[in-house]
C-alpha positions, 0 to 999 in steps of 0.5 A: 423176568423183567429188567425192573425185577432183576436180582444179581447174585454172587457166591464165594467160598473158602476154607478156613482152618479153624473150628466151625463155632470160631468161624461162625462167632467170627462172622456174626459178632459185630465186635469181632467184625470190627477187628478183621473186616476192613470194611467195617468202621463201626458196628454195634447191636441196636437190639439185646444180644444174643444175636438172633432172627430180627436182631438189628445192627447199626454200622458205618462201613468204607464205601457205603457209609451208614447202614442199618442191618437186620439179622435173618434166618439165624441158625447158630453155627450154620448160617445167617443173613444180613439184610440191608437196604443200600443207599448213596446218601439218601437215595436208596439203590436197592435191598441186599441180602448177604448169607453166610454159611459154615460147614465142617470140612476135614481141614477146618471150616468152609465159609460160603458167602451169597450176595443177592442184590435186588436194585431199585431206581438208580441201583438199576443203573449201578448194579453191574458195577456194585456187584463187580465190587462185591465179586472183587471183595469176596476173596479179600474178605475171606483172606481177612478172615484167615488172617484174623483166625490164624 
């Protein structure tokens, strides 16, 4: 695959001591994300609830500003994906797909986050730094979620 089409990925997982439905709701619902995810500054649904494939959320996030996020592959209490075009001001850096999966385990719920970045233009140069930031962020995100649900 040529460098122009390279996709970057990072995956992390953690076990949260809470039922699957509770964990899934905390991950899916923007109102709950605002309570536990320190990157969320503002988030609201642009489409009517319940959240389903094709639903749209608009938010403001630390380090990345305003974004429009489309929900994809929503399977209640199992998985969903946030799809977004990452920008630096008016400059598109590439597209992100951030997939969450939850699964019951004896100690609670295993949460897996998979981030896929397909850079464009300037994003190709910044991709290694952007992905390093995501890699560092995943354990923090899991910790914030665990604190919120405990």
